[in-house]
N, C-alpha and C positions, 0 to 999 in steps of 0.2 A: 733360674736367679732371677733376681730383682730388677728394676730399669735402674737407670742410674737417678740419683735423688733429683735432679734438673726435671727429667722428665717423664720421673712417676711423679712430681705438684704440679707441676705443669695440667699435665693428664688428670691428674684430681681436681683442679679449678675448672679445669673443661668441665667434666660428667653432673658438676649442678647445675651450670645455665642450661647444658643438654637438654636435661631431666625435666628443665623448668620447662622447656617449648614443649613440651608430648603433653605437657596440660591446657585446660582450654587458659584462656580465647584462644590459643594458637592451637591448641589440639592436634601435634603431629605426632600420632603416641609411638608411632614407632623407635621416636629418636629415648625413650624409654632403655626398653634394653642394650640401647648404641651407648649410654648414661650407666647403666648394671655392667655393663664391658669394661666399662672408662677407668671405674672404679677399681674393679676387682682386678683387675692387672697394674694398676698402679700402686694398692697394694700388696701384688702376689710377693711371698718370699721376703716381705718385709718383718721386722723384731714390732708386737705389740704396740710400742711406744710409739715410732713411725706410723704402723698401722692406723692408728689410734689417730693420729697428725692428719694424715689423707685425707683419713674418713673425716675426720671434723671440717677440713676445706671444701671435701663436698659439698656437706652438709648447709656448708652455710650459702657458698653460690649457691642452691637448689633451694631453702626456706626464705633467707634473705627477701627476694624478691617473688617468691611464689604466694609470700603475707603481707605484701605491702601492705594492703588494702587496711592490712590491721593499722596503720597509723595515719589516716587520715584525718582520725579525728581525735586522739589519746596521748601525741606524739609519736615522740621516737623511739625513747625509753619502751615504754610495754612495745612492740615491735622487737625491737632486736632484743631482746631478753626471752622471750616467746620461740623468735626463731632461733637463739644461743643453745638456748632447750631443745628445740626439736633437732638442733643440726648436731647435740651431742649423743644422742640417738645413732644416727649414722658414725659419729668417730664409735663409738661400741662396737658398729658390723664391723668399722673396715679393720679393727683388731682383729674380730674373729675371724674374719677373713683373711685375714693376712698368717692368722696362729695355722687355719689347715690349707697351707699352699703343699706341706707335702705331701698329698695326695692329689695334686697335678698331676702324678705320673701315675693318674689312674684316672682318665677326662671322662669316664661315668663315671667316677664316684665323684670326684669333686667339681661340676656345674651343676648338679642335682643338691649336692651341699651347699654351694652359695648362693639355693636357690631358697633352700631349706633358713638360711640362715634372714635373710632377708625379709621375709612375711615373721618370721622370731621375732624380725627387730621390731613389725609392725607390730604385733602382738604385744612386744610390750607397751610399746606407745601407745597406742591405740586405748592401752588401761593406769595406766601410770603418768606425770606423779595427776592426781584429782581424779581422777579417773578418765583419765589419758584425753589423749586428740588427737584424733585421727585423719585428721588432713593431712595432703601429700602421701596417701598409699598408692605403689602402684595401683595396682587395679584401678584410682580413680582418673585413670588415665588414658583407659582401654575404652572411653565410649563410641569410638568410632570405631573399634578394633575388633577382629578375626577372635582375638581373645573374649570379647565381653560373653562371649556364648557361655564360655566355660562357667561362667558365674551360677550359673541354672545346672550345674553338677555339685560346686565346692561353693558359691560365694565367693567373696571377696578377696580369702586369703584364698581357694585353689587361684583365681586371673590375675595374684601379686607372682606368685611361684611361678605360672606358668613365662610372667613378663622375665620375671629375675632368673628362670630356667634361660629363656632365650637369648637373653645378652649372655650369661659365662659360656655360652655355645659359643658365641660372638668369638670370647676371649680368647678358648682353648688354644686356636692355632699361635697367640701371642705370643703363648707361655712359654718359656723352657721347661722341660723335665725334672733337670735339677736341682737342688735345694739349698740353703745355706749350711743347712746338715751335711749333705753328704755331693760333695758339689763334683767329686770322683764319680759319678754312679749314671752324668750326663748321658743320653740315649745315643745311641751312634745308629743311624739308620740311610738306607739307600736313597739316593736324591727321587725316584718314583713312589716309594715309603710316605717319603716327607712332604710330596706335592700329596698327596693323596691325606693323612694328614692336616695339612692346610683347608682341605675342601669339608674334610669330612664333618669336623663343626658348624663351620655353617651352613651345610645342609641341614647339619640335621637339624640347628635354627629355625629355618625353614621351612621343615616337616612339624615343628610344633605350632608352626601360626596358620600351616594349611591343614593340620587335622585337629583344631578349633573347627577351622567351619565346617564339618563335621557330628560334631557338639548339636543335638539340638536342641532349641527352645521349645516354651513352653504356654501357647499364648490360648487364655480362658475362656471357655465355652459357653458360657453360662450370657444368658438375657443383659440386650445392650444397655445402658440409662445414658440419657442426655447430660452433660452438665455443663455446669457454668460456672468459670470461675470468676471471680471478680478481681483489679487488680486497679486498685481507688486512688493508687499515689498521695502524695504529701505533702505538702504547700516547699519546704526547703528539705534536704537532703542535710545529715551530718546529729549527733546525739542528741540535739533538745526535738527531736522527732517527736518526742511524749507530752513537750510541751505546745505541741500543736494538736492534743489529740484530738481535740472533739472535732475539727475543721479533716481531717483524716477518716474519723466516723462517720462526718456527715459523707464525703467525697465516696465511700464504698457503702450507703443509705441514697443518694445520688444516686450513683451508677447501677444501681439492684432497681429502680422505682424508675430507672428509662428499661431496662430492661422488662417490669411487668408490661410496662405501654405499649411496650415495643409488641408486645403477649395479644394483650389484649386487644390495641388499635390496631394493631399493623398485617398480626397478624401470624408474629414468628411465632415458631416454635417454644411450647416452651419446657427446662429445663424440667429433668425429677430432681435432681439436687441443685444448688450453688454452695460456691465453697468461696468462704472471704480470709483474706494472708491471719497469720499470726498477728497482735499488735493493729486490728482494725478498729479493735476498741479497746480505747488502752486506759478510758473510763470504766468501772464496772456495773453492769449494765443489772449488776446481781442487788444493788446500791445505790442506783443513781436511775428514779424513776425514768428524765429527760431520754436516759443514753437506751432505757430500755424500750420506750413508747420511740426514737428512732429507729432501732431496730427491729420491733415488731410490725411497725409499717412498713417498710423494707420486704418483710416475711408476706403483709398480707398484699403488696403490691404483686408478687414474682408469684403467688399462690402456693410457694413448695417451701421447706426445710431449708436454711441456710447452717453450713455450719461456720461460726465466726470465735477469730481469735481474738480471744481476751484476756487484756489483767484484772486480777481480783485480787480483794483488798480485804478480806474477813480479816478482824484483829484478831479473833482467837485462832483464825490458822496461820494469817501469815500475807502475805505475796504471792498470787500466785499466774504462770501464764498457763493457755487453757483456750479446749478450743470448745464451745457449744452450740447440740444441739438446737437451735434457736428453731420452733413450729410456728406454720401463720396461724392467726386463730382465727383463720374461716379456712375453708378449704378449693378448689376450684370451681368448683360452682359459687362460691360464697356462700357459704354454707358456716354459722359459727359453728365451731371446735373448740378446745382448749390448746388453747395458744402457751407461745412460756419458753423456757429451757427444756427439752428432755430428757435430756444425758449430756454428761461431760468428759472428757480427758484430762487432766493437769499435766504438766513435763515434766516426765522421770527425770531427767536431765538436768540442770542448769547449767550451765555454760562456766567454768572456774574464771572469775576476772574478770567477769560480764552481767554475768543474772545469780551469782551468789560471789562473795569477796571473800578465798581465805588466808588467813597474816594479815588482817585489814591494817594493821597499823603499820606491818612496815612496807604491806600497798600501797600506802600513803604517802612513803615518803618520794615513791618512786614517779609516783604519778597523782595530780592533785586533783584529778578525772575519778577517783576511785568513789567518793563517798557519792556519784550517782548511783553506785552499784546499787541495789538492795537484794538483800540474802534471801532468793526466791527459794517457794517450801517445795519441794520436789514430790511430784503423785507417788504411787505406788502397783498401778494396773496399767497393762497394756491402752492402746488407744482404741480399740474396738469399738466402735458406734453406730447405731441403727439412723443412716442420712435418710429420709426417703424409703426407696426402695432396696437400695444398698446399706451393707454392713460394709463401713468405711474404717480401714487404718490409717488412724490421723496418725505422725509424725509432725515434733511440732519443729522446725528448723536444724541447728548443728545434729539433732537424734538420725538425721540419717545417716549420719557417717557410720555411725555405730551398729554393728552387724546386729546384737543380740533385741535392741529395741525395736527395730525393724521385722524381725522373723519376731516375736510374740503378737502380733499384730497380724497376721499370717496364722499360726497356728491357734490361737484366738478367733481367728472364724473372718479376719478379713476377708472382702473378696476383691476391693481396688483397695489404691494406697496414694492416701492425702498427703503432700508433705508442706504444710503453711508456713513460709518464716517471710521474715522484714530485713531488707535487706537498706533500709532506709539508712544505713551506719557506714555503709560497706561502696564495692562501687561494680560494673558489669562485672570484670573477674571474678568476683568471690561469687556474684550470683552461675554463672556460666561453669565455675567448679562443682556448685551444689548442685544443679542442672543434672547435670554428670552421675553423680551422684545417685537418684534420683532414675536415671538411665538402667544403671548395673543392679539399683532396690528391683526395679519391674522386670527386667531376664532374672536376675537368682530366685524370685518368688515366684515368677509364671504370673502378673498379677496387672493388666494398665494401673497406670500411675498419673497424677498431677501435678506441678508444685504453683504452689498459690501463693504470690509475692506483695505487697504494700506498692513496691518501685519498680518488679520486673526483676528477672526474668520469669515471666509466668507459662506454662508449657502443660499440653497433656503426651507423655513417655508409652510407648505401647514397651509389649514384652519381648516383641526381638530388641530392644534397645533405640528404636524410630523416637521423634520427636516429633507433635505437629505444632502447628499456631503460636511456636513460639512471639511471643511480647518482647516489645523495644522495651529497653529499662529508660526507668522516670519519665515515663508517661503514662496518663491514664487508661485503660484496654477493658475489653471482655472478650473471655472469648467462649465459645461452646464447644463441645464434640461428643460424641458418644464413645465411650469406652465399658468394656465389654467385663463382667463379671466370672471371678476364678472362685472356683472348690479345691482344685486338688491342688494337688502339693509335691512341687520340683525336689529331686533327689536333694541338690541345697536344703530348701527348706526341712527337709527330713532328717537332714543327718548333723545342722545347727551348725556347733563348732567345729565338732567331729573332724573337719577335714585338718583343718585349724590346728587340733589340738597335735596330730600324726606330721607335721612340717615338721611344728616346732622339738619333738619327737626326733624325727632324724637331723632336723640340727644338732639337738646337743651328744649325738650319738654320731656326726661331723664332727663335733671339737674333741668329743674321745678316742675316736678313731685318729684321729693328730695327733692326739698326745700321744697313741701307744705309738705309733709311726716314728713320734719321737724321741720318745723313748729308747727303741729299739735302734736308732743311730747316734747316739748316745752310748751304748750299752756294746757296739758293734766293736770288736777289735781290730785295732790295725795291723799293718806287715810288719812295723818296731815291734808291735806286742808278741806278734806268732815265735 
């Protein structure tokens, strides 16, 4: 039987903020299963329309504050539109969860069905519209959770499934087994049995989390490389960071030259490679001699290749967001060699409404900032780059949220992962949410990883999910550390999207099973018919 509408509405409204605090910067990972439980109880036994409305309420209470960083420099309208669009997916999930209410009579079926529907909702939201927006996946709230280890077996979809399953199991004792279609069949059980049932769901939820601790993680066993990350910072945060592009480039050059001075004069350890963030050179160094000379000077000073984040402006190709491997024109011993760009990666998934502008004429009505956005040309090959002694999987900014874009680099031979990002138009909450994704990817693929940001947060992440040397937000910094190269593939890497497809099929099967139960209830003869 459903809750009274006022109670369901209250529970749905609370579920969104509870889910929010599971994500960075709060990081209370256990709140995600609690939120799933609250949302499931709120919609249980409801009609589809009510389930959709309650789910929409939960989604709005979650996405509006989660994505608040999107309104820092573009105004409220784009933020509200994006939050509402994402909340609609939770509305659809609410309707689907309400639909499977008849399965509650078999808790062993209902709880996995709820988890499968959560995962299916994310699979859809990750892909549509305009290529999807995977921010706010349950898996990305689990960077400090035991459930993170499951990423090595089934990637982000399996972690989401486990979080939602834990939440659904917590909800089991809060639901009655009767349905709006068959109230006369409510179970009557002895008191001791009811008490056992009340404990069974939470006990199973604890078991799921505890079992995740037994899941193996795959640490890379290859040789160590010493990597330096330069966070040059920007003169000021905001959309006009690219109008400060020479200052931003100079900041990264200056910090790298200082790193080189510390090596040659102070005896500091020389890195094997250096990573600069996305947008560290928004002056195209392939077309601007001054920018090229500055980067060459930095590479010469440190004596090793630099992975440079650059914006390229070829009139025949268009604007590209790229990672360039910039070789020094002398080796560590000072001998001349071929310098300049040895390889490059072009971002394959420019962000809709940020790096490309679908429906530009309509979007212009919404925000006057639309024409700041150039339609960037996407790349077509994975970011697998040889940088010094390492083969690096280069992932640019929001690409880290997309399963396939990261996996392609590992199956292409990447031995470590580098996420180049620019958070100058956002805030620390967004940066920490992105770092949580980097941590999950490191576990998922058994690769040490790093995040290099213009303004922070930059950090190293290991294949067990830990981080090291996290920088402060909006401060210049240089960090250096040893990362081990990996070559083995985790189960998640080998299976790719397979686990997600299986879970989605389970969700569809649950919807079909609920439909069959509903038909059976409608056609069962009543006493008056007999």
